[in-house]
N, C-alpha and C positions, 0 to 999 in steps of 0.2 A: 136763549143764547148761552152756551157753556163758557165758563171762565176757568182759567187754569191758575192754580195757586201752588205755592210750595216750590220744591226743587225743580219740577218740570218747567215752571214759568221762568225760573232763573236760567235754566239751561238754554232754552230757546231764545230768551231775551239777550243773553250775553254771548251766545255762540257765534263766532265769526270765522271766516275762512282765513287760514294763515297766509302770510305773504310768502309765496313759493318762488320757484325758479321762473315760471311763466310770468308772474307779476314783476319779478326783477328784470327780466328781459324787456318787458313792455315799458317799465319805468326808465331804464337806461336808454332805450331807443327813443323815447320821447324827449329826454333831456339832451341827448347828443344829436338828435335828428338823423340818426343812422338807420339803415334798414334792419328790421328785426332779425333777419337771417344772419347778418354780419355780427350783430350784438350777441346772438345766441352762440355763434362760433367762438367768439372771444371769451364769453363767460364759461362755456364748456371747456375750452382750452385752459383757462385759469384753474378750474376745478381739477382737471386731469393733471396739470403740472404740480399743484399742491399735493394731490394724492401720490403722485410718483415720487416726490421728494420725501414724503412721510414713509414710503415703503422702503427707502434705501436702507440697506443693512450696515454700510460703513459710512463714515463721515457724519456730517450733521443731518439729522432728519427732522429739522425744524424749518418753518417758514415764518419769518418775522416781517410784518407789514407795519412799519413805524406809524404810531398814532391810531392804528386800527386794532392790531392784536397779533398774537403768535399762535400758530398751529404747531402742535408737537405730538410726540408719541409718549404715552405714559405706560408704565409697566404695572399691571395688576398682579399681586401675589396670589398664589394658590390659597384657597380657603375652603371652609366647610360651610355648606348651606343646608337648608331644610326644604324638602319637597312639601309645598303647602297642602297638597291633597292627602298625602299619606303620613306626613310628619317624619318621614325617614330622612336621616342625615345623608347628604351626598357630598362628594368632593368636586369642587369647581377648580379646574386647571388654571394655572397662571397664563396670562395672555397680554398682548399689547393692545391698547385702545387709543383712538385719536382724542386729542384734548385741545381745547381752544381757550386761551387766556386773553381777555380783552385788554387793549392798551389804555393808557391813562386818558387820552383824548376821547376815546369811545365811552369809557366809564363816565367821564365828566359830562358828556353830551346827553346821556340818558338819565343822569341823576336829578 
């Protein structure tokens, strides 16, 4: 019988599937005792609404959920990077990226 040691053993022993959208839908449906199709529609509508708010060009493009956290748009400056294969310097353009800042209640609950 072959035994696995080293990095391979650690990878297989600790590798777990992340809690994704399907697992979230299942968990919410179980807690609320609602149909999965209804829960899926609500969760997808929530994500779409947050995304639409962050895409807004004028006004506030933040979504603040008190106790949970804030979704916002952060501006990344243009910068110079290095192509890892060639070592050649490349210019990386400025862009907007989504950002999440956890609220105090969420930070305290996982600490």
